[in-house]
C-alpha positions as CSV (number, residue, x, y, z in Angstrom):
1,X,-25.7,-17.5,23.9
2,X,-24.0,-17.0,27.1
3,X,-21.0,-18.9,28.4
4,X,-18.7,-18.1,31.3
5,X,-15.6,-19.4,32.9
6,X,-13.6,-18.5,36.1
7,X,-10.6,-16.2,35.8
8,X,-8.7,-19.7,36.6
9,X,-9.9,-21.0,33.4
10,X,-12.7,-23.6,34.8
11,X,-15.8,-23.6,32.8
12,X,-18.9,-22.3,34.6
13,X,-22.5,-22.8,34.4
14,X,-23.3,-19.1,34.7
15,X,-26.1,-18.0,37.0
16,X,-25.3,-14.3,37.6
17,X,-21.9,-14.5,39.4
18,X,-20.0,-11.3,39.1
19,X,-16.8,-12.0,40.9
20,X,-13.7,-13.9,39.5
21,X,-15.4,-14.5,36.2
22,X,-15.4,-13.8,32.5
23,X,-18.6,-14.0,30.8
24,X,-18.9,-14.1,26.9
25,X,-22.2,-13.0,25.3
26,X,-22.7,-13.7,21.6
27,X,-25.7,-13.3,19.4
28,X,-27.4,-11.6,22.3
29,X,-31.2,-12.4,22.6
30,X,-33.6,-10.2,24.7
31,X,-33.6,-13.0,27.3
32,X,-29.6,-13.0,27.5
33,X,-29.7,-9.1,27.8
34,X,-32.3,-9.2,30.7
35,X,-29.7,-11.8,32.4
36,X,-26.8,-9.5,31.8
37,X,-28.5,-6.3,33.2
38,X,-29.6,-8.2,36.3
39,X,-26.2,-9.5,37.0
40,X,-23.9,-6.6,35.9
41,X,-24.1,-2.8,36.3
42,X,-24.2,-1.9,32.8
43,X,-23.8,1.8,31.5
44,X,-26.9,2.5,28.7
45,X,-24.5,4.2,26.5
46,X,-21.9,1.5,26.4
47,X,-24.7,-1.2,26.1
48,X,-26.0,0.6,23.1
49,X,-22.4,0.8,21.6
50,X,-21.9,-2.9,22.3
51,X,-25.1,-4.0,20.7
52,X,-25.0,-1.8,17.7
53,X,-22.7,-3.0,14.7
54,X,-22.0,0.2,12.9
55,X,-19.4,1.8,15.1
56,X,-15.9,1.9,14.8
57,X,-13.4,1.4,17.8
58,X,-14.0,3.6,20.7
59,X,-13.3,3.5,24.7
60,X,-14.6,5.3,27.5
61,X,-14.5,5.1,31.4
62,X,-17.9,4.9,32.8
63,X,-18.8,5.2,36.6
64,X,-19.8,1.5,36.5
65,X,-17.1,0.0,34.6
66,X,-14.3,0.6,31.8
67,X,-15.5,0.0,28.5
68,X,-13.9,-0.6,24.8
69,X,-15.2,-1.6,21.7
70,X,-12.8,-2.5,19.0
71,X,-13.0,-3.6,15.3
72,X,-10.6,-5.7,13.3
73,X,-10.5,-8.0,10.3
74,X,-12.2,-11.3,10.6
75,X,-9.9,-13.1,7.9
76,X,-6.6,-11.1,7.9
77,X,-4.6,-13.9,6.4
78,X,-6.7,-13.6,3.4
79,X,-6.6,-9.9,3.3
80,X,-10.4,-9.6,2.8
81,X,-12.6,-6.5,3.9
82,X,-14.6,-8.7,6.3
83,X,-14.7,-7.1,9.8
84,X,-15.5,-8.3,13.4
85,X,-16.2,-6.4,16.4
86,X,-15.7,-7.1,20.1
87,X,-16.9,-4.8,23.0
88,X,-15.2,-5.4,26.5
89,X,-16.6,-4.3,29.7
90,X,-14.0,-4.3,32.4
91,X,-14.8,-4.6,36.1
92,X,-12.6,-4.8,39.0
93,X,-12.6,-8.4,39.3
94,X,-14.7,-9.4,36.2
95,X,-14.8,-9.3,32.3
96,X,-17.9,-9.2,30.1
97,X,-17.6,-9.5,26.4
98,X,-20.1,-9.0,23.8
99,X,-19.9,-9.7,20.3
100,X,-22.1,-10.9,17.4
101,X,-20.2,-14.4,16.7
102,X,-17.1,-14.0,18.6
103,X,-13.8,-12.8,17.2
104,X,-10.4,-14.5,16.5
105,X,-8.8,-12.7,19.5
106,X,-11.5,-13.7,21.8
107,X,-11.4,-17.5,20.7
108,X,-7.7,-17.4,21.2
109,X,-7.7,-15.8,24.7
110,X,-10.7,-17.9,25.8
111,X,-8.4,-20.9,25.7
112,X,-5.5,-19.0,27.6
113,X,-7.4,-18.0,30.7
114,X,-6.2,-19.8,33.8
115,X,-2.4,-19.5,33.0
116,X,-0.2,-17.6,35.3
117,X,-0.1,-14.5,33.1
118,X,-3.9,-14.7,32.2
119,X,-5.9,-14.8,35.5
120,X,-7.1,-11.4,36.3
121,X,-9.5,-9.1,34.5
122,X,-7.0,-6.6,33.3
123,X,-4.7,-9.5,32.1
124,X,-7.6,-10.7,30.1
125,X,-8.2,-7.4,28.4
126,X,-4.6,-7.0,27.7
127,X,-4.5,-10.3,25.9
128,X,-7.8,-9.5,24.1
129,X,-6.3,-6.2,22.7
130,X,-2.9,-7.7,22.0
131,X,-4.5,-10.6,20.1
132,X,-6.4,-8.1,18.1
133,X,-3.3,-6.2,17.5
134,X,-1.7,-9.5,16.0
135,X,-4.5,-9.7,13.5
136,X,-3.5,-6.5,12.2
137,X,0.3,-7.8,11.8
138,X,-1.1,-11.1,10.0
139,X,-3.1,-8.7,7.6
140,X,0.1,-6.7,6.9
141,X,1.9,-10.0,6.0
142,X,-0.7,-11.0,3.7
143,X,-0.8,-7.6,2.2
144,X,3.1,-7.6,1.6
145,X,2.8,-10.9,-0.1
146,X,0.2,-9.6,-2.5
147,X,2.2,-6.5,-3.0
148,X,5.2,-8.4,-4.0
149,X,3.3,-10.6,-6.4
150,X,2.0,-7.4,-8.0
151,X,5.4,-5.9,-8.1
152,X,6.7,-8.9,-10.0
153,X,3.9,-8.7,-12.3
154,X,4.6,-5.1,-13.1
155,X,8.4,-6.1,-14.0
156,X,7.6,-9.3,-15.7
157,X,4.5,-8.9,-17.6
158,X,4.1,-5.7,-19.6
159,X,0.8,-6.6,-21.3
160,X,-1.5,-6.7,-18.0
161,X,-2.8,-3.5,-16.3
162,X,-2.1,-3.6,-12.7
163,X,-3.8,-0.3,-11.8
164,X,-7.2,-1.9,-10.7
165,X,-5.4,-4.2,-8.5
166,X,-3.1,-1.3,-7.2
167,X,-6.2,0.6,-6.1
168,X,-8.1,-2.3,-4.6
169,X,-5.0,-2.8,-2.3
170,X,-4.8,0.9,-1.6
171,X,-8.6,0.8,-0.6
172,X,-8.1,-2.1,1.9
173,X,-4.8,-0.5,3.3
174,X,-6.6,2.7,3.9
175,X,-9.5,0.8,5.7
176,X,-6.7,-1.0,7.7
177,X,-5.0,1.9,8.6
178,X,-8.3,3.5,9.9
179,X,-9.2,0.6,11.8
180,X,-5.7,0.3,13.4
181,X,-5.7,4.0,14.2
182,X,-9.1,3.9,15.8
183,X,-8.1,0.8,17.8
184,X,-5.0,2.7,19.1
185,X,-6.9,5.7,20.0
186,X,-9.3,3.6,21.9
187,X,-6.6,1.7,23.9
188,X,-4.9,5.1,24.7
189,X,-8.2,6.4,26.2
190,X,-8.8,3.2,28.2
191,X,-5.0,3.2,29.4
192,X,-5.4,7.0,30.6
193,X,-8.5,6.1,32.7
194,X,-7.4,2.6,33.9
195,X,-7.1,2.1,37.7
196,X,-4.7,-0.8,37.6
197,X,-1.2,-1.8,38.8
198,X,2.0,-0.4,37.1
199,X,2.1,-3.8,35.4
200,X,-1.3,-3.1,33.9
201,X,-0.1,0.2,32.5
202,X,2.9,-1.5,31.0
203,X,0.6,-3.9,29.1
204,X,-1.5,-1.1,27.9
205,X,1.6,0.8,26.5
206,X,2.7,-2.5,24.9
207,X,-0.5,-2.8,23.0
208,X,-0.3,0.9,22.1
209,X,3.2,0.0,20.5
210,X,1.9,-2.6,18.5
211,X,-0.8,-0.6,17.0
212,X,1.7,2.1,16.2
213,X,4.1,-0.4,14.6
214,X,1.5,-1.9,12.4
215,X,0.1,1.4,11.4
216,X,3.7,2.3,10.3
217,X,4.0,-1.0,8.2
218,X,0.6,-0.1,6.6
219,X,1.6,3.4,5.8
220,X,4.9,2.1,4.2
221,X,2.9,-0.4,2.1
222,X,0.6,2.4,0.9
223,X,3.6,4.7,0.0
224,X,5.3,1.4,-1.8
225,X,2.0,1.1,-3.9
226,X,2.1,4.6,-4.9
227,X,5.8,4.2,-6.1
228,X,4.6,0.9,-7.9
229,X,2.0,2.8,-9.8
230,X,4.3,5.5,-10.8
231,X,7.0,2.8,-11.9
232,X,4.2,1.1,-14.0
233,X,3.2,4.4,-15.7
234,X,7.1,5.0,-16.4
235,X,7.7,1.4,-17.7
236,X,4.7,1.9,-20.0
237,X,6.0,5.3,-21.2
238,X,9.4,3.8,-21.8
239,X,7.8,0.8,-23.7
240,X,5.8,3.2,-25.8
241,X,9.0,5.3,-26.3
242,X,10.8,2.1,-27.7
243,X,8.0,1.3,-30.0
244,X,8.0,4.9,-31.4
245,X,11.9,4.8,-31.7
246,X,11.6,1.4,-33.8
247,X,8.8,2.7,-36.0
248,X,10.8,5.8,-36.6
249,X,13.8,3.9,-37.6
250,X,12.0,1.8,-39.9
251,X,10.3,4.8,-41.4
252,X,13.7,6.6,-41.8
253,X,15.0,3.4,-43.6
254,X,12.4,3.4,-46.0
255,X,12.4,7.2,-46.7
256,X,15.3,7.1,-49.2
257,X,13.7,3.9,-50.8
258,X,10.5,5.8,-51.3
259,X,12.3,8.9,-52.7
260,X,14.2,6.6,-55.5
261,X,10.9,4.6,-56.2
262,X,9.3,8.2,-56.8
263,X,12.0,9.3,-59.0
264,X,11.9,6.2,-61.3
265,X,8.3,6.4,-61.4
266,X,8.1,9.8,-63.0
267,X,6.8,9.8,-66.5
268,X,9.8,11.6,-68.3
269,X,10.8,10.4,-71.9
270,X,14.5,10.4,-71.4
271,X,15.4,8.2,-68.3
272,X,18.4,6.1,-69.1
273,X,17.9,3.5,-66.1
274,X,14.5,2.6,-67.5
275,X,16.1,1.3,-71.0
276,X,19.1,-0.3,-69.6
277,X,19.3,-4.2,-69.4
278,X,20.2,-3.9,-65.7
279,X,18.1,-1.3,-64.7
280,X,15.8,-3.2,-62.6
281,X,18.4,-5.0,-60.7
282,X,20.2,-1.7,-60.3
283,X,17.0,-0.5,-58.6
284,X,16.8,-3.3,-56.3
285,X,20.6,-3.3,-55.5
286,X,20.3,0.4,-54.6
287,X,17.3,-0.3,-52.2
288,X,18.8,-3.3,-50.5
289,X,22.3,-1.4,-50.1
290,X,20.8,1.8,-48.8
291,X,18.4,0.2,-46.5
292,X,21.1,-2.3,-45.2
293,X,23.5,0.6,-44.5
294,X,20.9,2.6,-42.6
295,X,19.7,-0.2,-40.7
296,X,23.2,-1.2,-39.8
297,X,24.0,2.4,-38.7
298,X,21.0,2.6,-36.4
299,X,21.8,-0.7,-34.7
300,X,25.4,0.4,-34.1
301,X,24.0,3.5,-32.6
302,X,21.6,1.9,-30.4
303,X,18.7,3.5,-32.0
304,X,17.0,0.4,-33.1
């Protein structure tokens, strides 16, 4: 499918124009590819990168055009692992984009073309890159929400094991960090070879700053998850220590009682307590008194 509009935002029934136009090709068929090749000078290596779906973000300045392919998350607000990829061919007065089924950034910028700040080829490329950077910020917000919920679980629910969720988030963060770093490097390479105005270079630096800031946020989340995992392990150790302390206190309380029961259970013929009328009551009174005093002492000292 091929759609087109002029740089002033007017929809266009594209028949091969290459001036003052943005052409967007999605789910490219062999027929679409022939039309694009006939209209635009396309570098073979760039076209191969655009049609293959396995590449990460990269950029290059070819003799025919500038080129950047950039990968981002398809559903950043849900913080899932599905990604999308957009390839941009930059000409002096035209833009060609190729993707499998469009991207969030492309769909947003497509509606903005024709405004005062989005009516030249470099401005369209800037908006596409800037909107792509915004998807990483959306992802970072979603991940922060999940990390906050996980932190609350660690403090309030000691019975659940958050280790699996922590490593799932760390895996997603690592992927997001790698994608944002690749996108930044690709944007930096495109900016170095750009032949635009001073305003165009400022736009590229703005995108670079966005990718740098989002990478810093993702690094901070990754470090926080590591600290959260350490905190969980420390809390588990503390809870285990409290359990062991309680069990130890109970054992110490019953230790003298076990000793007395062992003494009175010995089979000697002359044991006065066994023949007294109140021997049984005396034994229970001894048990309760000694056990109560030990339990009170441990409670006062905070050992139980």
